[in-house]
N, C-alpha and C positions, 0 to 999 in steps of 0.2 A: 504493500500500500504506500501511497505518497506520504510524506512527512505530515504528522498530525492526524492521520486517519487510522481508524481501528477496524479490523476485519471481523465480519460476522457472516457466516454462511456464504462465503465466496465473494462478498461485496465489501468495499471499504467505505466507512462512514466517518464524518467529522462534524462535530457540533460547533457552530459559530455563535459566540455570545453576544455579538453586536446586534442591535435591533434594526431591522430593515423591512421595507414593504415586501410583499410576495414577489413582485416583479424584480426588485433589486436583489432579493435573496436568490432568485432563480438565475439572475445574471452573474452573481458572485460564484455560484456553483458551476456555471458554464465556463467562466474564466479559469476555474480550477480543474477543468476537464471532465466535469460530471453534470449531474442534475440535482434538483432537490430530491431528498430521499423518498423512496416509494415503499413504505412498510406494508406489505401485502398479507402479513400474518401476525399473530399475537407475539410470537417469539422475536420478530424483528422490531416490532413496536416497543417491546420491553427493553431491547438492546438500545434503541434510540433514547428512551427515557433514561436509561442508566448513564448514557454519555452526559446528559444534562445534570443528573443528580450529583455527578462529581463536582460540578460548579455550584449548584444550588441545592444543598440538602433540603429535602422536603420536611418541613416542620409544621406545626399547627399555625404558626404565624404566616408562612408562605404556603397557603392552602393549594393554590393552583398556579402553575407557570405554563404559559402556552408557548409553543414554537411551531414554525412553519415546516411542512413537508410537502411533497409534490402531488397534491390532489386539489382539483378545482372543477367548477362548472361554468367557466367563463365563456365557453363556446355555445352551450345550450343549457338554459336554466333547468336545474334538477337532474341533469345527466352528468354525473361526476366522472372525471377521467384522470388518469395518472399523467405525469409529465411526458411519458413516451407515447401518449395518445391511446393507450389501452384502457379498456373500461374497468369499472369497479367490479371486483370479483365477489365471492361469497363473504369474505372478511370485511365487515363494515361496522366497527364498534362505535357508533354514534352515541353521544350523550343523550339522555332522555329529552325528547322534544326537538331533536336536531336531525337533519338540517332543517332550519326554519326560514332561511333567506330573509331574516328580519331586516326591514329597510330602516336604516338610521341615517338621517340627513340625506334621504333620497338615494342612498347607495345600496346596491344589492350586496348580499353576503355570498360571494362567489369563490372564495378560497377557504381552504380547510386548515385549521390549526389543531394541535393536540394539547392535552393537559397532562402533566404527570401527577395524576392522582389515580388511585385504584378504582375510583367510582365510575369514571367514564373516560373515553379516549379522544373522540373527535367532535369538533364543533365547526360549523360554517361561520366565517367572519368576513368583514370587509377586507378587500385585498390591500387597501392602503394602510392598514394597521401596521405598526412597526414592531416586529417580534424577532427573537433569536430564531435560528433555523438549522437544519441538518442537511448536508450534502452527501451524495453517494457517488463513488466512481467504481468502475469495474477494473480490477487489477489488470495491468498490461495495456490499458487503453489511454493512459495519461503520459504526459512528459514528466517523468519523475526527476526532480531536481537533486 
């Protein structure tokens, strides 16, 4: 894996602590030779959460911390897709009542963030929110420095 990335199930992942919009997060991952992470199962989701809990131990004071990963419905409302264009599979751990596309200040909630709590995993939120994020790269496809 490139420097700063951790491998899980053949894919390399890196948590970025700086807060960026969904678009800027995706651009950062692209510059790094990858995409926003695509956690298609519970094991991968748990691994991504563990990357962040190294930085922010979850306590009762910090109940939920959200971060971006590569799922959105920006092309067609209600049709969520991964960054590689593939559709959402059977694994879809939405928080109760989500996705709800709640309109805040006239903006749709077209991007998906996760929380690191055991209660729920995914929530649709506005794409312009600034959150930390996780990138993934496939080993051997990047220019390792």
